[in-house]
C-alpha positions in Angstrom: 94.8 132.0 167.0 97.6 133.4 164.8 96.5 131.8 161.5 92.8 133.0 162.2 93.8 136.6 163.1 96.3 136.6 159.5 93.5 135.4 157.4 91.0 137.8 159.2 93.3 140.8 158.8 94.1 140.1 155.1 90.2 140.1 154.2 89.7 142.9 156.2 92.8 145.0 154.3 90.8 143.8 150.9 87.5 145.0 152.1 88.7 148.3 153.3 90.5 149.3 149.9 88.0 147.0 147.7 88.4 149.5 144.6 92.1 149.8 144.7 92.3 145.9 145.2 89.8 145.4 142.5 92.2 147.3 140.1 95.2 145.0 141.0 93.4 142.2 140.2 92.1 143.4 136.9 95.6 143.8 136.3 96.7 140.5 137.0 93.6 139.1 135.3 94.7 140.8 131.9 98.1 139.7 132.1 97.5 136.2 132.9 94.6 136.0 130.5 97.0 137.2 128.0 99.6 135.0 129.1 97.6 131.6 129.2 95.9 132.4 125.9 99.3 133.0 124.0 100.4 129.5 125.5 97.1 127.8 123.9 97.4 130.1 120.6 101.3 129.2 120.7 100.5 125.1 121.5 98.0 125.2 118.5 100.3 126.9 116.1 103.0 124.3 117.0 100.6 121.5 116.5 99.3 122.5 113.0 102.9 123.6 111.8 104.3 120.3 112.7 101.4 118.4 111.0 101.5 120.9 107.5 105.5 120.2 107.7 105.1 116.9 107.7 102.6 117.1 104.9 104.9 119.3 102.5 105.9 117.8 99.1 107.8 119.2 96.4 105.8 119.0 93.2 107.5 118.2 89.8 105.4 118.5 87.0 106.6 116.4 84.1 106.6 117.2 80.5 104.0 115.3 78.6 106.8 114.4 76.1 109.4 113.1 78.5 109.8 109.0 78.6 112.6 108.7 80.9 110.4 109.3 83.9 111.4 106.2 86.0 115.0 107.3 85.5 114.2 110.9 86.9 112.2 109.2 89.9 115.2 107.2 90.9 117.5 109.7 90.5 115.5 112.1 93.1 115.2 109.4 95.2 118.8 108.9 95.8 119.2 112.8 96.6 120.2 112.8 100.3 117.6 115.7 101.1 114.5 113.2 99.9 112.7 111.0 102.1 110.7 109.5 99.5 109.2 110.3 95.7 106.2 109.4 94.2 105.1 109.3 90.5 101.5 110.5 89.8 100.2 109.9 86.0 97.9 112.1 84.1 95.0 109.5 84.9 95.7 109.5 88.5 96.2 113.5 88.6 92.8 113.9 86.7 91.0 111.9 89.1 92.6 113.8 92.1 91.6 117.2 90.7 88.1 116.3 89.9 88.0 115.1 93.5 89.6 118.5 94.4 87.6 120.8 92.7 84.1 118.7 92.9 82.8 121.9 94.7 84.2 124.5 92.2 81.7 124.1 88.9 83.9 126.6 86.8 87.3 124.8 87.3 85.4 121.6 87.4 84.2 122.1 83.8 87.6 123.5 82.4 89.1 120.1 83.6 86.4 117.9 82.3 86.7 119.7 79.0 90.3 119.2 78.6 91.8 116.1 80.9 94.9 116.6 79.3 95.4 120.0 81.2 96.1 118.1 84.4 99.8 116.9 84.1 101.9 114.2 85.5 104.0 114.3 88.4 106.7 113.6 90.9 106.0 114.1 94.6 108.7 114.7 96.4 108.9 114.6 100.5 112.1 116.2 102.2 113.7 114.4 105.1 113.5 117.9 106.7 111.1 120.7 106.3 113.8 123.3 105.3 115.5 121.3 102.6 112.1 121.9 100.3 114.4 124.7 98.8 117.3 122.8 97.8 114.9 120.0 96.2 113.1 122.6 94.3 116.8 124.4 93.0 117.7 120.5 91.7 114.5 119.8 90.2 114.3 123.0 88.3 117.5 121.9 86.7 116.5 118.3 86.0 115.2 117.2 82.5 111.7 116.5 81.6 110.5 119.0 84.5 108.3 121.9 83.2 107.4 123.8 86.5 108.2 122.8 90.4 105.5 124.3 93.2 105.8 123.6 97.0 103.8 124.7 100.0 107.1 125.2 102.2 107.0 128.9 101.7 103.2 129.0 103.0 104.3 127.0 105.9 107.2 129.4 106.3 105.0 132.5 106.4 102.7 130.9 108.8 105.5 129.9 111.0 107.1 133.5 111.0 103.4 135.0 111.7 103.1 132.7 114.8 106.5 133.7 116.4 105.7 137.3 115.7 102.6 136.7 117.6 104.2 135.1 120.4 106.6 137.8 120.9 104.1 140.5 120.9 101.9 138.9 123.1 104.4 138.1 125.5 105.8 141.3 125.6 102.4 142.9 126.5 101.9 140.2 129.1 105.1 141.0 130.6 104.5 144.6 130.4 100.9 144.0 132.3 102.5 141.6 134.7 104.8 144.4 135.6 102.2 147.1 136.0 100.2 144.2 138.3 103.0 143.7 140.4 103.0 147.5 140.7 99.4 147.9 141.5 99.4 144.9 144.2 102.2 147.0 145.5 100.2 150.2 146.0 97.1 148.2 147.5 99.3 146.9 150.1 101.2 150.4 150.8 97.8 151.9 151.2 96.5 149.2 153.5 99.7 149.7 155.6 99.7 153.7 155.7 96.0 153.1 157.0 97.0 151.2 159.6 100.2 152.7 160.8 99.1 154.0 164.2 97.9 150.2 164.9 101.2 148.8 163.5 103.5 151.2 165.6 101.6 149.9 168.7 102.0 146.3 167.9 105.6 147.0 167.4 105.6 148.8 170.9 104.2 145.8 172.9 106.3 143.3 171.1 104.6 142.0 168.1 107.4 140.3 165.7 107.9 141.3 162.6 106.8 138.5 160.4 103.0 138.5 162.9 102.6 142.0 161.6 103.7 141.4 158.1 102.2 138.2 157.2 98.5 139.6 156.6 99.6 142.2 154.3 101.9 139.3 152.1 98.7 136.9 152.2 96.7 139.7 150.8 98.9 140.3 147.9 98.8 136.7 147.1 95.2 136.6 147.4 94.9 139.5 144.9 97.1 137.5 142.6 95.3 134.5 143.0 91.9 135.8 142.0 93.0 137.7 139.2 95.0 134.5 138.1 91.8 132.4 138.9 89.5 134.7 136.6 92.1 134.9 133.7 92.4 131.0 133.4 88.7 130.6 134.0 87.8 133.0 131.0 90.4 131.7 128.8 89.5 128.1 129.2 86.1 128.9 128.8 86.7 130.7 125.3 88.8 127.6 124.2 85.9 125.2 125.3 83.5 127.4 123.2 85.3 127.7 120.3 85.8 123.8 120.4 82.0 123.4 120.3 81.4 126.5 117.6 84.2 125.6 115.1 83.8 121.8 114.7 83.3 122.8 110.6 86.8 123.3 110.4 88.7 121.9 107.4 90.2 118.8 108.6 93.9 119.8 108.1 93.0 122.7 111.2 93.3 121.2 114.5 92.5 123.6 117.6 92.0 120.6 120.1 95.4 120.6 121.9 93.8 118.0 125.1 93.0 118.9 128.7 96.4 117.6 129.7 97.8 120.8 128.3 95.1 123.0 129.7 95.1 121.5 133.0 98.9 121.6 133.3 99.5 125.2 132.2 95.9 126.3 134.1 98.1 125.4 137.4 101.0 127.0 136.4 99.2 130.2 135.6 97.3 130.1 139.0 100.8 129.4 140.9 102.4 132.5 138.9 99.5 134.6 140.2 100.1 133.9 143.2 103.9 134.5 143.1 103.0 137.8 141.1 100.7 139.0 144.4 103.9 137.9 146.8 106.3 139.9 145.1 104.2 142.9 144.8 103.7 142.5 148.5 107.2 142.1 149.5 108.3 145.0 147.4 105.8 147.4 149.3 106.8 145.5 153.0 110.4 146.0 152.0 110.4 150.0 151.6 107.8 150.6 153.9 108.6 152.6 157.3 105.7 151.7 159.1 106.0 148.1 158.9 109.9 147.5 158.9 111.8 146.5 162.2 
């Protein structure tokens, strides 16, 4: 009977203040929509930056007149920052360029007219990504090297952008989460005030504190859960839509992070929504004079 009473009263309170409740649910939805979206964005960025980091090579172009390539390759291989080093001859580099620019007619024409334009090179893989700068500097000071290039700076920039966006969205989600707690607290406050006379009578006839408080606590938890449920559902739907519609992305970009990640964090977000609702309710219950013992 008590459980039935608590449930009935919680849903009656929601019905009585439908517009205010809707605002609280919307605030929870926006906050947790951004939170879940940020988690997914961060995971996609993490997967791709790790993949790109593993493929980062420092490329040292070798002068055509340099004859001590094997000695240079062995010297570079002995550096403690170097995991592996590969020599790519002019002929192999030419074939690689033809494949790389097969869809760019103007560049392809230049290469075909002058095959010697593509130099031989050493491809150096660092032990750790952040060591590429050390390798670049040492190669630039090596005999026979005409130019040194690396994708390391681009990976660094992408990682910096990822980190900056993550901070922005987390701060925004936190601010909206606080707003959601405040709105839920206000919703509970209005429900308590609307029933203040009934609550006073219940206390006079001996109703316990938790018997009076529990419907309002449950109301906040329901509001938080509903906001989180809609947020998770919308984000998950957009994610699946993206997976379906972005199949033509280049192979070096991965956006499929797997259902395990989505399920685990989706459940955590739902639980967090319930927690937000509970906190909002308890804040209101703690300060409202009509509900205190």
